[in-house]
C-alpha positions as CSV (number, residue, x, y, z in Angstrom):
1,M,33.5,4.7,-80.2
2,N,33.6,1.3,-82.1
3,C,31.3,-1.1,-81.5
4,S,33.4,-3.8,-79.9
5,A,34.4,-1.5,-77.0
6,F,30.5,-0.6,-76.3
7,L,30.2,-3.6,-75.9
8,S,32.7,-3.8,-73.8
9,F,31.3,-1.6,-71.3
10,M,28.2,-3.3,-72.0
11,L,28.9,-6.3,-70.3
12,M,31.4,-5.7,-67.3
13,L,30.2,-7.1,-63.8
14,V,29.2,-4.6,-61.1
15,Q,31.6,-4.7,-58.0
16,L,30.7,-2.5,-55.3
17,W,30.9,-2.6,-51.3
18,P,28.4,-3.1,-49.3
19,C,26.4,-3.9,-52.5
20,S,23.3,-5.7,-54.2
21,P,24.1,-6.0,-57.6
22,S,20.7,-5.0,-59.7
23,T,22.3,-5.3,-63.6
24,Q,20.5,-4.8,-66.1
25,N,20.7,-6.2,-69.9
26,F,22.6,-4.1,-72.1
27,S,24.3,-7.3,-74.0
28,A,21.0,-7.7,-76.1
29,Q,19.5,-4.6,-76.7
30,N,20.4,-1.9,-80.1
31,M,23.1,-5.0,-80.3
32,D,24.1,-6.9,-83.7
33,Q,23.9,-10.5,-83.4
34,S,27.5,-10.2,-85.4
35,L,29.1,-8.7,-82.5
36,T,27.8,-11.5,-80.0
37,A,32.1,-13.3,-80.5
38,V,33.7,-10.1,-79.4
39,R,35.6,-11.0,-75.9
40,R,34.0,-9.8,-73.1
41,V,36.1,-7.8,-70.8
42,K,35.3,-7.4,-66.9
43,R,34.6,-4.4,-65.6
44,S,33.5,-3.1,-61.6
45,W,32.8,-0.6,-59.4
46,V,35.1,1.1,-57.1
47,I,34.4,1.8,-54.2
48,W,37.4,3.5,-51.9
49,E,36.1,3.4,-48.8
50,P,32.8,1.5,-46.5
51,L,30.0,4.4,-47.3
52,F,28.9,5.3,-43.8
53,A,27.3,8.8,-42.6
54,T,26.6,9.5,-39.2
55,E,23.5,10.5,-37.4
56,E,23.1,13.5,-35.3
57,Q,25.8,15.8,-37.8
58,T,24.6,19.4,-38.4
59,S,26.8,21.4,-40.4
60,M,26.2,24.4,-42.9
61,V,28.1,23.0,-45.4
62,P,27.8,19.2,-47.1
63,V,29.7,16.7,-45.4
64,Y,31.3,14.0,-47.3
65,V,30.5,9.9,-47.1
66,G,32.7,8.3,-49.1
67,Q,33.2,8.2,-53.2
68,I,32.2,5.8,-55.8
69,K,34.0,5.4,-59.3
70,S,34.1,3.3,-62.2
71,D,37.0,1.6,-63.5
72,L,36.1,3.5,-66.8
73,D,36.9,6.6,-65.5
74,K,39.9,7.6,-67.5
75,Q,39.9,11.0,-65.4
76,D,38.9,13.1,-69.1
77,G,35.9,14.6,-67.8
78,N,34.3,11.8,-70.5
79,L,31.8,10.3,-67.2
80,R,29.1,12.4,-65.3
81,Y,27.9,10.3,-62.1
82,V,24.5,10.5,-61.0
83,L,22.8,9.1,-58.2
84,T,19.2,7.8,-57.6
85,G,17.3,6.0,-55.2
86,E,16.3,6.6,-51.2
87,G,17.6,10.9,-50.6
88,A,19.2,11.1,-53.6
89,G,19.2,15.0,-55.0
90,S,17.9,15.8,-51.4
91,I,19.5,14.3,-48.1
92,F,22.8,12.6,-50.9
93,I,24.2,14.2,-53.6
94,I,26.9,13.1,-55.7
95,D,29.7,14.9,-57.1
96,E,28.8,13.7,-61.5
97,N,32.9,14.7,-62.1
98,N,34.2,12.4,-59.9
99,G,31.5,10.5,-57.8
100,K,32.0,11.8,-53.8
101,I,28.7,11.4,-52.4
102,Y,27.9,13.8,-49.3
103,V,24.8,14.4,-47.2
104,T,23.8,17.1,-46.3
105,Q,21.3,17.2,-43.5
106,K,20.7,15.6,-39.8
107,L,20.2,11.3,-39.9
108,D,18.6,9.7,-37.2
109,R,19.9,5.9,-37.3
110,E,16.6,5.4,-34.7
111,E,14.5,6.3,-37.4
112,K,16.3,4.7,-40.5
113,P,19.4,2.8,-40.1
114,F,20.5,2.0,-44.1
115,Y,20.0,4.1,-47.2
116,T,20.0,2.3,-50.5
117,L,21.0,4.0,-53.5
118,R,21.9,3.5,-56.7
119,A,25.0,4.4,-59.1
120,Q,25.3,5.4,-63.1
121,A,28.4,6.6,-64.7
122,I,27.4,8.7,-68.0
123,D,29.2,8.7,-71.1
124,R,28.4,12.9,-71.3
125,S,29.1,12.2,-75.3
126,T,26.6,9.6,-75.9
127,Q,24.6,10.1,-72.4
128,L,24.6,6.6,-72.7
129,P,25.7,4.4,-69.2
130,V,29.0,2.7,-69.3
131,E,28.4,-0.1,-67.0
132,P,24.8,-1.4,-65.7
133,E,23.6,0.6,-62.8
134,S,25.1,-0.3,-59.3
135,E,22.9,-0.7,-56.5
136,F,24.0,-0.1,-52.8
137,I,24.1,1.4,-49.1
138,I,25.0,4.1,-47.5
139,K,24.6,2.8,-43.9
140,V,24.1,5.6,-40.7
141,R,26.4,5.4,-38.0
142,D,25.1,5.9,-34.4
143,V,25.8,8.3,-32.5
144,N,25.4,8.6,-28.4
145,D,21.9,9.9,-28.6
146,H,19.4,8.1,-26.2
147,E,19.9,7.6,-22.9
148,P,19.1,4.0,-21.6
149,Q,15.8,3.6,-20.1
150,F,14.4,1.2,-17.6
151,L,11.7,-0.1,-18.7
152,D,10.0,-2.5,-15.9
153,G,10.0,-0.6,-13.5
154,P,8.7,0.1,-10.3
155,Y,10.7,-3.0,-9.2
156,V,9.7,-4.7,-6.4
157,A,11.3,-7.5,-4.9
158,T,11.3,-10.4,-1.8
159,V,14.0,-12.4,-0.5
160,P,13.9,-14.1,3.0
161,E,16.0,-13.1,5.6
162,M,19.7,-14.1,6.5
163,S,20.2,-15.5,3.2
164,P,23.9,-15.9,2.7
165,E,25.8,-13.3,1.1
166,G,25.6,-13.8,-2.6
167,T,22.0,-14.9,-2.8
168,S,20.0,-13.9,-6.0
169,V,17.4,-11.0,-5.1
170,T,16.3,-9.7,-8.2
171,Q,17.8,-8.6,-12.1
172,V,17.2,-4.7,-13.5
173,T,17.3,-4.2,-17.1
174,A,17.6,-0.9,-18.9
175,T,17.6,-0.8,-23.3
176,D,19.4,1.9,-24.8
177,G,18.1,3.2,-28.1
178,D,21.6,3.7,-29.6
179,D,23.4,1.1,-32.2
180,P,25.1,-1.9,-30.2
181,S,26.6,-3.4,-32.9
182,Y,29.0,-0.7,-32.7
183,G,31.0,1.5,-30.5
184,N,29.8,1.8,-26.9
185,S,26.6,4.1,-27.6
186,A,24.5,1.0,-26.1
187,R,27.1,-1.2,-23.9
188,L,25.2,-0.3,-20.5
189,L,26.9,-0.4,-16.9
190,Y,25.3,-1.3,-13.9
191,S,26.1,0.8,-10.5
192,L,24.3,0.8,-7.2
193,I,23.6,4.4,-6.0
194,Q,21.7,3.6,-3.1
195,G,21.7,0.4,-0.9
196,Q,25.5,-0.2,0.8
197,P,26.6,-2.3,2.6
198,Y,23.3,-4.8,2.3
199,F,23.5,-4.9,-1.6
200,S,25.5,-5.5,-5.0
201,V,24.8,-5.4,-8.3
202,E,26.6,-7.2,-11.3
203,P,28.1,-3.8,-13.7
204,K,27.2,-6.0,-17.1
205,T,23.5,-8.6,-15.7
206,G,22.2,-5.8,-12.7
207,V,21.8,-9.2,-11.3
208,I,20.8,-7.3,-7.3
209,R,22.6,-10.1,-4.4
210,M,22.6,-9.8,-1.5
211,A,26.3,-8.4,0.4
212,S,25.5,-9.3,4.3
213,Q,23.3,-11.3,6.1
214,M,20.4,-8.7,7.0
215,D,17.5,-10.1,10.0
216,R,14.0,-8.9,9.1
217,E,13.3,-8.6,12.8
218,T,15.5,-5.3,12.7
219,K,14.7,-3.8,9.4
220,D,12.4,-4.7,6.8
221,Q,12.6,-3.3,3.7
222,Y,14.9,-1.7,2.1
223,L,15.2,0.8,-1.3
224,V,18.1,0.2,-3.8
225,V,18.9,2.7,-6.4
226,I,20.2,1.2,-9.3
227,Q,22.3,3.3,-12.0
228,A,22.5,2.2,-15.7
229,K,25.1,4.5,-17.5
230,D,26.1,3.6,-21.1
231,M,29.1,3.8,-23.5
232,V,30.7,1.3,-20.3
233,G,30.9,4.2,-18.3
234,Q,33.1,6.4,-20.0
235,P,33.1,10.2,-19.8
236,G,30.1,11.7,-21.9
237,A,27.7,8.9,-20.8
238,F,23.9,9.3,-20.4
239,S,22.6,7.2,-16.7
240,A,18.9,6.3,-15.8
241,T,18.3,5.4,-12.3
242,A,15.4,3.0,-11.1
243,T,14.1,1.8,-7.7
244,V,13.6,-1.0,-6.0
245,T,11.9,-1.7,-2.6
246,I,13.7,-4.9,-1.1
247,N,11.0,-6.8,1.4
248,L,12.9,-9.4,3.4
249,S,10.2,-12.4,4.1
250,D,9.8,-14.0,7.2
251,I,11.6,-17.2,8.2
252,N,11.8,-18.4,11.8
253,D,14.6,-17.7,13.8
254,N,13.3,-16.6,16.8
255,P,12.0,-18.6,19.6
256,P,9.2,-17.9,21.6
257,K,9.6,-16.3,24.9
258,F,6.8,-15.8,27.8
259,Q,6.7,-12.4,29.2
260,Q,6.4,-13.7,32.9
261,R,8.9,-16.1,34.5
262,L,6.6,-16.3,37.1
263,Y,3.0,-16.1,37.0
264,H,0.4,-16.0,40.1
265,M,-3.3,-16.8,39.6
266,S,-6.2,-18.6,42.4
267,V,-9.0,-20.6,42.0
268,S,-11.6,-21.5,44.4
269,E,-12.0,-24.6,45.3
270,E,-15.8,-24.2,44.6
271,A,-15.2,-23.9,40.6
272,P,-16.2,-26.6,38.6
273,V,-14.2,-28.5,35.5
274,G,-13.2,-26.4,32.9
275,T,-13.2,-22.9,33.7
276,T,-10.6,-20.5,33.5
277,V,-7.9,-19.8,36.1
278,G,-6.3,-17.5,33.5
279,K,-3.6,-17.1,30.9
280,V,0.0,-16.5,29.8
281,F,1.6,-15.3,27.0
282,A,4.4,-15.8,25.1
283,E,6.4,-13.5,22.5
284,D,7.3,-14.3,18.8
285,G,9.4,-12.1,17.0
286,D,9.2,-13.4,14.0
287,I,5.3,-13.3,11.6
288,G,2.2,-15.6,10.6
289,K,2.9,-18.8,10.8
290,N,6.5,-18.5,12.4
291,A,5.6,-17.1,15.3
292,A,2.7,-19.8,15.8
293,M,3.4,-21.7,19.0
294,N,1.5,-23.9,21.3
295,Y,1.0,-23.9,25.4
296,F,2.0,-27.6,27.4
297,I,1.4,-28.1,31.0
298,E,4.4,-30.4,32.3
299,G,4.5,-32.3,35.7
300,D,2.6,-34.1,38.2
301,S,0.2,-31.0,37.9
302,S,-1.2,-32.2,34.2
303,D,-3.8,-33.8,36.4
304,V,-5.4,-30.8,37.5
305,F,-4.9,-28.1,34.9
306,D,-5.0,-28.2,31.7
307,I,-3.6,-25.5,28.9
308,I,-5.2,-24.8,25.8
309,T,-4.0,-21.7,23.1
310,N,-6.3,-19.1,21.6
311,N,-4.4,-18.9,17.8
312,E,-5.7,-15.9,17.5
313,T,-3.8,-13.7,20.0
314,Q,-1.6,-16.5,20.5
315,E,-2.1,-16.8,25.0
316,G,-2.4,-19.9,26.5
317,I,-5.0,-20.4,28.4
318,I,-5.1,-22.1,31.7
319,L,-8.2,-24.7,32.5
320,L,-9.6,-26.8,35.7
321,K,-9.3,-30.2,34.6
322,K,-10.3,-31.6,37.9
323,R,-11.9,-29.9,41.0
324,V,-9.8,-28.7,43.6
325,D,-10.0,-29.0,47.6
326,Y,-8.5,-26.3,49.8
327,E,-9.0,-28.8,52.5
328,S,-7.1,-30.7,50.7
329,K,-4.1,-28.9,48.8
330,R,-3.8,-25.6,49.1
331,R,-1.5,-24.1,46.8
332,Y,0.1,-25.7,43.1
333,S,2.9,-24.9,41.6
334,V,2.4,-25.6,38.1
335,Q,5.1,-25.4,34.7
336,A,3.4,-24.3,31.6
337,K,5.9,-24.8,28.2
338,V,5.5,-23.0,25.0
339,V,6.9,-24.5,21.9
340,N,6.8,-22.7,17.8
341,R,4.5,-25.1,16.1
342,Y,6.7,-24.7,12.7
343,I,10.8,-24.5,13.2
344,D,12.7,-24.4,9.8
345,D,15.5,-27.1,10.4
346,N,18.4,-24.6,8.5
347,F,18.1,-22.8,12.3
348,E,16.8,-26.4,14.9
349,K,20.4,-26.7,15.4
350,E,19.7,-23.0,16.8
351,G,16.7,-24.0,19.2
352,P,15.2,-25.6,21.4
353,F,12.4,-23.0,20.1
354,E,10.8,-23.4,23.2
355,D,10.3,-21.5,26.7
356,K,9.1,-22.4,30.2
357,T,7.8,-20.8,33.3
358,I,6.4,-21.5,36.8
359,V,2.3,-20.7,37.6
360,K,1.5,-20.1,41.1
361,I,-2.6,-21.3,41.5
362,N,-3.8,-20.8,45.2
363,V,-6.6,-22.4,45.9
364,E,-9.1,-20.1,47.4
365,D,-11.8,-21.2,50.2
366,A,-15.5,-21.6,49.9
367,D,-17.6,-21.6,53.7
368,E,-19.0,-25.2,54.0
369,P,-21.2,-26.0,56.0
370,P,-21.2,-28.7,59.1
371,V,-20.9,-32.5,58.8
372,F,-22.1,-35.1,60.6
373,T,-20.0,-37.5,61.6
374,L,-22.2,-40.4,61.0
375,E,-24.9,-39.8,58.6
376,N,-27.2,-41.5,60.8
377,Y,-27.9,-42.3,64.3
378,V,-30.0,-45.0,66.2
379,M,-30.7,-44.9,69.7
380,E,-32.4,-46.7,72.0
381,I,-34.5,-45.1,75.6
382,S,-36.4,-46.9,78.0
383,E,-40.0,-46.7,78.3
384,A,-39.4,-45.4,82.1
385,A,-37.8,-42.8,80.9
386,V,-38.0,-39.6,82.8
387,S,-38.1,-36.5,81.1
388,G,-35.2,-34.9,80.9
389,S,-33.4,-38.0,80.8
390,L,-30.3,-38.8,78.4
391,V,-31.3,-40.5,75.5
392,G,-28.1,-39.8,73.2
393,A,-25.6,-38.0,70.8
394,V,-24.8,-36.7,67.8
395,T,-21.0,-35.0,66.9
396,A,-20.7,-32.4,63.9
397,T,-17.3,-30.5,62.2
398,D,-16.7,-27.5,60.5
399,P,-14.9,-29.1,57.3
400,D,-13.2,-25.6,56.9
401,D,-11.7,-25.2,60.5
402,D,-12.0,-28.7,63.2
403,D,-11.9,-26.3,65.9
404,C,-14.4,-24.1,64.2
405,P,-17.2,-24.5,67.1
406,V,-20.4,-26.2,66.1
407,R,-23.9,-24.8,67.4
408,Y,-26.7,-27.8,67.1
């Protein structure tokens, strides 16, 4: 080979897909300065197709990956191809006669997604490279070999009862170890396995939504099972499931209700102010502050009786506000009212959030002593009066019964 031809070989540019040329400076080595005027001819490497190796392949024979070729190769057998770099000679081998590359071992993209190698074309007669060494990459192509995984479980969510259809409850997200940039191996679709018809899930996002309005007083907890399936649900897909516990939080959508429409009580006329006459009780289907209530006395009886609320038992305690007198009034009809302490504006139009009941209170008679008609009596008698003469008379009555005889 003459010097001019040899120089042109040394100055070729490398173009390899996908590649990051790593050229070596051959132009100044072993060359006489007088050759610098020789015309430089651009040459290049040729790859007939992108270089990919599919992971998880098991074969008894090497599997073809692709071919590299110098455009100086006249296919006369004068060039020998050499492969170096990651996995060269073990994982990847090259046919030195034609530049065809083969993979000999099973690859795992999740362990190593690509390999960086270098190629040279060697002149068999001179054992010298005819082009600069060129670097290229073999990418490991993904196959669906990983199941989706829910990493954030167990999932627990809370949503107010009676929330409208479409309300977002929570979002579940699964991951997949396959390559999201290639094929459908890592493309997930979410579906509802358990939870219909109360909930729905968005197939692409995993957002769980209310599918109907639900009442906490009917059922306060639901178990929803979500499935994530890769390959966008195509045959051969892997799947995983996650359970989501959804609790319905309480809202004030129930008014208080008295247990009885009529109560009977009694109080002695001797009872002092502040005496407990009796208790009334209202129930509320809600819980917490939504079940808190206050009791009131309505009408004229509020001058005689009072009612206070026991915040622990939610009872209404009726107290004597003013002393009663059996002889003046023997029976009272008291109207008691109960009202929710906190009212949800969203449900106020469905009110009223209150209830009323009647309390019949009888006044018990006490055995009272007779009472003289006058507190003081003044009488006169003559000094000449004989024994047994009438001096005067005093009169007493029984407050309990005017007709009851009094003994003096």
